[in-house]
N, C-alpha and C positions, 0 to 999 in steps of 0.2 A: 336707229343708232342714237345713243345719248349725244346731245349737242345739236341734233337736227331740230329745226323749228317745230315741226309737227310730230315729234317723237312722243310716245307715251311716257318716256322717262323725264320729260320736261314738265315739272310740276312746280309752279311758282304762284304764290298767292299774295294778295295785298292784305296787310294786317292793319286794321284801324282800331285804335284803342283810345282810352282816356289818358294814356301815358303822356306826360309833358316833358320833353327833353330838357328844357331849361331848368325845371324844378328838380329833376332827378340827377342830372349830370352837372349842373352848375355852369354850363356853357351852351353855346348854340344860339343862333339868332332867330330860329323858327322851329316850329314843331313838325315841319315837313322835312324829311331827310333826303337830300338829292343823292342820286347814284353817283359814285365816284367816277372819275375819268382816268384812273390808273389802269393802263392796259398791260396785258401779260408780257409783251415784248420789251417793256421798259421798266418793269418793277425792279427796284433795287433795295438797298438796305435802309433807306431813309425813314421807313415806317417802323423799324425795329424799336421796341420799348415804348412806342406810343400807346396811349390809353385807348381802350375800346370798351364798348358795352354790348353784351350779348343778351338777347331776350328770347324767352321760350316758355314752354309749359311742361317742365319736368314734373314727374310725380313727387309730391312732397308728402312724406309720411304723416299721417293723422290729419291732413288738410281736409276740411269739409267740402271744398271745391278746388278746382285746378286754377290757381292764380297765375297771372303773368309774373314771371320771375326774371328780374333784371340782375345780371351779374357783371361786375367790372373785372377787367384784366388788361393785359398788355400784349402787343404783337411780339411773339418770340422769334419768328422765322418766316421768311418768304421762301416757300418750298417748291422747287421744280421736281415733280414726282416722276419716277420711272414707269409707273403703271398707268397713268393717265396724263394727258397733255396740258390741261389748264393749270395755271399757277394756283397754289393754295397758300393760305397763311396758317401758321400754327399760332394759337393764342394760349395764354397762360391760365385761362379759367379751367376749373376741374371739368373733365369730360363726364357728362351725364346724358342718359337717354332723354329723348323728347325735346332736345334743343335743336335737332336737325330741322333745317328750313328757317331757323330763327335769324333775324337780321343782326349783323355785327356793325355797329356804328362807331366810326372813328372820332377821336377827340377833335379832329379838324372839321367836324360837322358834315360828314358825308358817309354814305353806305360803303363800308369796306368790302363786304361780301355777305355770304349766307353760310351759316354753319351746316356742314354736310355729314360729318362722320367722326368717329373716334379712331385714331390711328394707334394700333397695337401690333405687337410682333409675337404671334404664337403663344400668348400667355393669357390665361383666364384671370389671373390675379393682378396683372399689370393694369394700372389706371388708364394709361394711354394719353394721347394728345388730342385736343380739339382742333379739327381741320375746318378751315373756312374757304369756300370757293370764291375766288376773286370775281369782281363784277363784270368782267368782259363777257362771260357767258350770259349774264342778264341782258347786256346790251345786244348780244346776238339774238336773243329771244324777242326783243322788242323791235327789231329791225323789220 
């Protein structure tokens, strides 16, 4: 089952790059991003409209190689979903393939979560919303 520690659905990797948080974001005291301690049972609206950075490897047309692509956005919503139990955040960045699994870093210098999917409703033409799984699931995996 997803969420169980030894589940084949649990796929989390450590990404180490030459990306420097302070250089690209203009804030942050270190280049190591701690996992946030915001747990699902007390997430409220305090993070709404706060800045975030999403990083991933989406396909970029005409690129000779797949570069790490950082995109800035804001937290739009803390979402309690009816189809799965963990809290997700909806962020304002345009939803694109290959950002899944990418870290989402809060302006407050912690990992907000991991990009998981594009939320759409029965429409091929709809752009959709970028969903970010909150960090409680990551804490559960590391326990």
